[in-house]
N, C-alpha and C positions, 0 to 999 in steps of 0.2 A: 427328323424322328431331332428331337432338341430335349437337355437334361443341362439343367441347372439348376446350381452348387452355390445359395447362399445365405452366412446368416446362421447358419442351421435348414434353411427352409427351403421346400423340395418343392424345382417346374418342371412334368416331363410335357412335351409337345409333342399330339402324329401328327403334325397337316392333314398326309392321306385320310388318316380315317377321321379329321377333327377334332382332336380329342385332346380332350390338358387334364390331368391329376394332379394332383397338390396335396403336399402334408413338409412334413420332414425328417430330415437325414443324423447321420450319425462317423463316423469313421472309428475304427480301430487296424492298425498297424496298414496291410495295406485296403481294406474291403471298405466300400461304403456299404452301407444300410440303409434303405429311406423306407417307409414306413407311408404311403401312400391312404390322406383317411377324407378325401374331394375329389371326383371325376366330371367333369363332363362335356358331353362331343353327343356328334348326329347320329340317332340309329338311321341306316337302310332302313332294311328290315318291318317300321315303327311308322318312314320316312320326319321321323318328331327332332325334336331333340331335345339330351334327358340337363338334369343335374343327377344325383345319387352321391350321400356318403359311401365309403368301402373299409374299407381295414386288410392294406392290401401289401406284403413286405417286402421290397425288393432287394440282390446283395448287386453289389459292381464291383470291381478286381480292379488296382489304379493301378495300371504298367506297364503305366511313368508321369511324369509334370506333368504330359497336354494330354490325356487318353484314358475314362476304361470301361471295362468289360461288361458288358450286361451279361452279370451269369446263366441266366436260362436263357436265351437267343443266345447270345456268341456277338451282340451288335456291338459296334465302335462304339465310346463319341465321343470326339474331339476340341481339345479347352479353344474356342472362337479367340 
C-alpha cells in the first residue's frame, strides 16, 4: 500500500486489491485528513474493473517526519 500526498492532492494505492483512490487532504497539527472522491479497482466477485465517485474520509496521525499512521487500521506509511 502506498499513500502519496502532494500539493493538496492525495493518492492511495493498494496493489494487492488493484485499488486506487484519489482526493484532497489537509493538515492540522499532527493529523492529516483525506477526503477521497474517486476510486477505481477490480471487483473479484463480479470479475470486472470498476470506477466510481466516492465520499470517504480517512484520518492519519503523523508519527514522525518519515511516517504516518492510518487511524482506522493502524497501518504505517513510511516516506520513500
